C-alpha positions as YAML, in Angstrom:
chain: A
units: angstrom
residues:
- id: 1
  name: UNK
  ca: [79.62, 4.62, 41.60]
- id: 2
  name: UNK
  ca: [80.42, 1.47, 39.42]
- id: 3
  name: UNK
  ca: [79.10, 0.93, 36.07]
- id: 4
  name: UNK
  ca: [77.19, -2.08, 37.28]
- id: 5
  name: UNK
  ca: [75.28, -0.15, 39.91]
- id: 6
  name: UNK
  ca: [74.69, 2.65, 37.38]
- id: 7
  name: UNK
  ca: [73.11, 0.23, 34.86]
- id: 8
  name: UNK
  ca: [70.75, -1.19, 37.55]
- id: 9
  name: UNK
  ca: [69.88, 2.34, 38.65]
- id: 10
  name: UNK
  ca: [69.01, 3.33, 35.02]
- id: 11
  name: UNK
  ca: [66.78, 0.25, 34.76]
- id: 12
  name: UNK
  ca: [65.10, 1.13, 38.27]
- id: 13
  name: UNK
  ca: [64.40, 4.72, 37.05]
- id: 14
  name: UNK
  ca: [62.97, 3.59, 33.84]
- id: 15
  name: UNK
  ca: [60.82, 0.98, 35.63]
- id: 16
  name: UNK
  ca: [59.60, 3.47, 38.05]
- id: 17
  name: UNK
  ca: [58.79, 6.04, 35.24]
- id: 18
  name: UNK
  ca: [56.86, 3.32, 33.49]
- id: 19
  name: UNK
  ca: [54.80, 2.48, 36.48]
- id: 20
  name: UNK
  ca: [54.17, 6.16, 37.21]
- id: 21
  name: UNK
  ca: [53.05, 6.77, 33.66]
- id: 22
  name: UNK
  ca: [50.57, 3.73, 33.83]
- id: 23
  name: UNK
  ca: [49.24, 5.09, 37.11]
- id: 24
  name: UNK
  ca: [48.83, 8.68, 35.72]
- id: 25
  name: UNK
  ca: [47.05, 7.32, 32.68]
- id: 26
  name: UNK
  ca: [44.53, 5.15, 34.59]
- id: 27
  name: UNK
  ca: [44.02, 8.08, 37.05]
- id: 28
  name: UNK
  ca: [43.22, 10.41, 34.23]
- id: 29
  name: UNK
  ca: [40.92, 7.81, 32.51]
- id: 30
  name: UNK
  ca: [39.02, 7.43, 35.87]
- id: 31
  name: UNK
  ca: [38.68, 11.20, 36.28]
- id: 32
  name: UNK
  ca: [37.62, 11.94, 32.59]
- id: 33
  name: UNK
  ca: [35.29, 8.99, 31.87]
- id: 34
  name: UNK
  ca: [31.45, 9.62, 32.07]
- id: 35
  name: UNK
  ca: [29.78, 8.16, 35.24]
- id: 36
  name: UNK
  ca: [28.35, 4.71, 34.70]
- id: 37
  name: UNK
  ca: [25.82, 2.75, 36.56]
- id: 38
  name: UNK
  ca: [27.02, -0.90, 37.32]
- id: 39
  name: UNK
  ca: [23.73, -2.10, 38.77]
- id: 40
  name: UNK
  ca: [22.30, -2.84, 35.16]
- id: 41
  name: UNK
  ca: [21.95, -6.65, 34.93]
- id: 42
  name: UNK
  ca: [22.21, -6.75, 31.13]
- id: 43
  name: UNK
  ca: [25.75, -5.13, 31.36]
- id: 44
  name: UNK
  ca: [26.93, -7.63, 33.90]
- id: 45
  name: UNK
  ca: [25.90, -10.69, 31.77]
- id: 46
  name: UNK
  ca: [28.70, -12.63, 30.01]
- id: 47
  name: UNK
  ca: [28.67, -12.20, 26.15]
- id: 48
  name: UNK
  ca: [29.39, -15.41, 24.25]
- id: 49
  name: UNK
  ca: [29.60, -14.45, 20.58]
- id: 50
  name: UNK
  ca: [26.03, -13.50, 20.30]
- id: 51
  name: UNK
  ca: [24.64, -16.41, 22.24]
- id: 52
  name: UNK
  ca: [22.81, -16.07, 25.40]
- id: 53
  name: UNK
  ca: [24.71, -17.33, 28.31]
- id: 54
  name: UNK
  ca: [23.35, -20.69, 29.70]
- id: 55
  name: UNK
  ca: [23.94, -22.47, 32.92]
- id: 56
  name: UNK
  ca: [23.84, -19.96, 35.83]
- id: 57
  name: UNK
  ca: [26.89, -18.33, 36.91]
- id: 58
  name: UNK
  ca: [29.34, -19.84, 34.41]
- id: 59
  name: UNK
  ca: [29.71, -19.32, 30.77]
- id: 60
  name: UNK
  ca: [29.68, -21.99, 28.26]
- id: 61
  name: UNK
  ca: [32.37, -22.18, 25.64]
- id: 62
  name: UNK
  ca: [34.10, -24.91, 23.84]
- id: 63
  name: UNK
  ca: [37.66, -25.77, 24.59]
- id: 64
  name: UNK
  ca: [38.72, -26.19, 21.04]
- id: 65
  name: UNK
  ca: [38.58, -22.40, 20.52]
- id: 66
  name: UNK
  ca: [41.12, -22.10, 23.23]
- id: 67
  name: UNK
  ca: [43.34, -24.69, 21.88]
- id: 68
  name: UNK
  ca: [43.19, -23.16, 18.36]
- id: 69
  name: UNK
  ca: [44.30, -19.76, 19.95]
- id: 70
  name: UNK
  ca: [47.13, -21.49, 21.74]
- id: 71
  name: UNK
  ca: [48.30, -23.23, 18.61]
- id: 72
  name: UNK
  ca: [48.17, -19.81, 16.82]
- id: 73
  name: UNK
  ca: [50.34, -18.25, 19.57]
- id: 74
  name: UNK
  ca: [52.95, -21.31, 19.36]
- id: 75
  name: UNK
  ca: [53.31, -20.75, 15.65]
- id: 76
  name: UNK
  ca: [53.49, -16.99, 15.93]
- id: 77
  name: UNK
  ca: [56.27, -17.45, 18.44]
- id: 78
  name: UNK
  ca: [57.89, -19.74, 15.91]
- id: 79
  name: UNK
  ca: [58.21, -16.94, 13.48]
- id: 80
  name: UNK
  ca: [59.69, -14.76, 16.07]
- id: 81
  name: UNK
  ca: [62.48, -17.27, 16.37]
- id: 82
  name: UNK
  ca: [62.93, -18.02, 12.82]
- id: 83
  name: UNK
  ca: [63.32, -14.33, 11.49]
- id: 84
  name: UNK
  ca: [66.41, -13.42, 13.60]
- id: 85
  name: UNK
  ca: [67.91, -17.02, 12.66]
- id: 86
  name: UNK
  ca: [67.32, -16.24, 9.00]
- id: 87
  name: UNK
  ca: [69.16, -12.96, 9.19]
- id: 88
  name: UNK
  ca: [72.32, -14.40, 10.94]
- id: 89
  name: UNK
  ca: [72.47, -17.71, 9.07]
- id: 90
  name: UNK
  ca: [76.01, -17.23, 7.74]
- id: 91
  name: UNK
  ca: [77.28, -16.71, 11.26]
- id: 92
  name: UNK
  ca: [75.65, -19.95, 12.61]
- id: 93
  name: UNK
  ca: [76.53, -21.97, 9.69]
- id: 94
  name: UNK
  ca: [75.62, -25.74, 9.42]
- id: 95
  name: UNK
  ca: [75.17, -26.07, 13.20]
- id: 96
  name: UNK
  ca: [72.47, -23.32, 13.24]
- id: 97
  name: UNK
  ca: [70.77, -24.93, 10.22]
- id: 98
  name: UNK
  ca: [70.57, -28.23, 12.09]
- id: 99
  name: UNK
  ca: [69.37, -26.61, 15.31]
- id: 100
  name: UNK
  ca: [66.58, -24.81, 13.32]
- id: 101
  name: UNK
  ca: [65.53, -27.92, 11.52]
- id: 102
  name: UNK
  ca: [65.30, -29.68, 14.88]
- id: 103
  name: UNK
  ca: [63.16, -26.76, 16.20]
- id: 104
  name: UNK
  ca: [60.85, -26.86, 13.14]
- id: 105
  name: UNK
  ca: [60.49, -30.70, 13.18]
- id: 106
  name: UNK
  ca: [59.39, -30.56, 16.79]
- id: 107
  name: UNK
  ca: [56.75, -27.80, 16.02]
- id: 108
  name: UNK
  ca: [55.65, -29.93, 12.92]
- id: 109
  name: UNK
  ca: [55.12, -33.02, 15.22]
- id: 110
  name: UNK
  ca: [53.00, -30.88, 17.38]
- id: 111
  name: UNK
  ca: [50.97, -29.59, 14.39]
- id: 112
  name: UNK
  ca: [50.48, -33.07, 13.21]
- id: 113
  name: UNK
  ca: [49.43, -34.28, 16.60]
- id: 114
  name: UNK
  ca: [46.77, -31.56, 16.88]
- id: 115
  name: UNK
  ca: [45.66, -32.24, 13.18]
- id: 116
  name: UNK
  ca: [45.20, -35.97, 13.99]
- id: 117
  name: UNK
  ca: [43.36, -35.25, 17.18]
- id: 118
  name: UNK
  ca: [40.87, -33.08, 15.23]
- id: 119
  name: UNK
  ca: [41.75, -29.76, 16.93]
- id: 120
  name: UNK
  ca: [42.09, -27.82, 13.59]
- id: 121
  name: UNK
  ca: [38.63, -28.74, 12.51]
- id: 122
  name: UNK
  ca: [36.58, -25.53, 13.27]
- id: 123
  name: UNK
  ca: [33.05, -27.03, 12.94]
...
């Protein structure tokens, strides 16, 4: 058996093991949990930060909370890219510095755009 096939076989075995562990965990949770009744209408209502849901079958929420969360994720991912770059800065040299500056400028343009659109105002 070649090394390439052995590598793929290792990944397949670990993938099957992880899927099996998830299945076993969900099965045990289903067996061990206390019985519940799902016909309670109060339990089936959508919860909106302490406000009673209005408007029938759909829940009312403002889009700015979603956009705020997406902006947070974007800048969180930025930190994930910056840390490894900072550790290996000597290897990348001036080219790496220029590339990271371009990356940060693009993200700052996005932040300025969101700020000017008023997305960052919480109230």
